[in-house]
C-alpha positions in Angstrom: 0.0 0.0 0.0 2.8 2.4 0.8 4.1 1.8 -2.7 0.8 2.7 -4.4 -0.3 5.5 -2.0 1.3 8.4 -4.0 -0.6 7.2 -7.1 -3.8 6.8 -5.2 -3.5 10.3 -3.8 -2.9 11.6 -7.3 -6.1 9.9 -8.5 -7.8 11.5 -5.5 -6.7 15.0 -6.5 -8.0 14.5 -10.0 -11.3 12.9 -8.9 -11.9 15.5 -6.1 -11.2 18.4 -8.5 -14.2 17.1 -10.5 -16.4 17.0 -7.5 -16.4 13.2 -7.3 -15.5 10.6 -4.7 -12.6 8.1 -4.8 -14.0 4.7 -3.9 -11.3 2.1 -3.6 -12.1 -1.5 -4.1 -10.2 -3.7 -1.7 -11.7 -6.9 -0.6 -10.3 -9.8 1.3 -7.5 -9.5 3.9 -7.4 -5.8 4.6 -6.6 -5.5 8.3 -2.9 -4.9 7.7 -3.6 -2.3 5.0 -6.0 -0.1 6.8 -3.4 2.1 8.6 -1.8 2.9 5.2 -5.2 3.4 3.6 -6.1 5.9 6.3 -3.3 8.2 5.1 -4.6 8.4 1.5 -7.2 10.5 -0.2 -9.6 7.6 -0.4 -13.2 8.6 0.4 -14.6 5.1 0.7 -13.3 1.5 0.9 -15.3 -1.2 -0.9 -15.6 -4.1 0.1 -15.0 -4.7 3.8 -14.9 -8.5 4.1 -15.3 -10.4 7.4 -14.0 -13.9 7.8 -13.8 -16.4 6.2 -13.6 -14.3 2.9 -11.5 -11.5 4.6 -10.0 -10.8 8.0 -11.8 -7.8 9.4 -15.4 -7.0 10.6 -17.1 -3.9 9.4 -17.1 -2.4 12.9 -13.4 -3.1 13.4 -12.6 -1.3 10.2 -14.8 1.6 11.3 -12.8 1.8 14.6 -9.4 1.7 12.8 -10.1 4.3 10.1 -10.8 8.0 10.3 -14.5 8.8 10.3 -14.2 10.7 6.9 -13.5 7.4 5.1 -16.8 5.6 4.4 -17.1 1.9 4.3 -19.0 -0.4 1.9 -19.6 -4.1 2.6 -19.7 -6.0 5.8 -22.1 -8.9 5.1 -20.1 -12.0 4.6 -21.1 -13.8 1.4 -21.4 -17.2 3.1 -23.9 -15.6 5.6 -26.2 -14.8 2.6 -25.9 -18.3 1.3 -26.0 -20.4 4.4 -28.1 -18.5 7.0 -31.8 -18.9 7.5 -33.8 -15.7 7.3 -33.8 -15.4 11.1 -30.1 -15.9 11.4 -29.4 -13.4 8.6 -31.7 -10.9 10.4 -29.8 -11.3 13.6 -26.4 -10.9 11.8 -27.5 -7.8 10.1 -28.9 -6.2 13.3 -25.6 -7.0 15.1 -23.7 -5.3 12.3 -25.9 -2.2 12.4 -25.6 -1.9 16.2 -21.9 -2.2 16.1 -21.3 0.2 13.3 -23.6 2.7 15.0 -24.7 4.8 12.0 -21.1 6.0 11.1 -20.5 6.4 7.3 -21.2 3.0 5.8 -23.2 1.3 3.1 -24.1 -2.2 4.3 -23.9 -4.7 1.5 -22.5 -8.1 0.7 -18.8 -8.1 0.9 -16.7 -9.1 -2.1 -19.4 -10.9 -4.2 -22.6 -12.7 -3.7 -22.5 -16.4 -4.3 -25.0 -18.0 -6.7 -28.0 -19.6 -5.1 -28.8 -16.8 -2.6 -32.6 -16.5 -2.4 -34.2 -13.2 -3.4 -36.0 -13.2 0.0 -32.7 -12.6 1.7 -32.0 -9.4 -0.2 -35.6 -8.3 0.5 -35.1 -9.0 4.2 -31.9 -6.9 4.3 -33.6 -4.1 2.5 -36.5 -4.1 4.9 -34.1 -4.1 7.9 -32.1 -1.2 6.4 -35.3 0.8 5.6 -36.4 0.5 9.2 -32.9 1.3 10.5 -32.8 4.4 8.4 -36.2 5.5 9.6 -35.1 5.1 13.2 -31.8 7.1 12.7 
């Protein structure tokens, strides 16, 4: 990351001069990179990946990064695939409570595996709609 930080910052200057945001895709094992990423002009990091896909939970990344860096991701792909609707609802509510309304877009991390039922996406949407209303 230290090697690429100057180039990332150059992209940030160009993008910010156009009134846009620099969203950096970085899924998987991010924990060791977050300190370096915190020192760049990145506005958001996509896709925060918990274990087993990655090595950091959404709320841990939030605690490690300055608040001006937004986060995208946090729902482990295998949770979408293997959890019951009740288990997924519990998992999403835990994530929301731990992130505590601080600059995030909750979504599946990395990618969504084939076979995930549409009802699971609808469930997450309804949870987030209620959460947004309560905030």
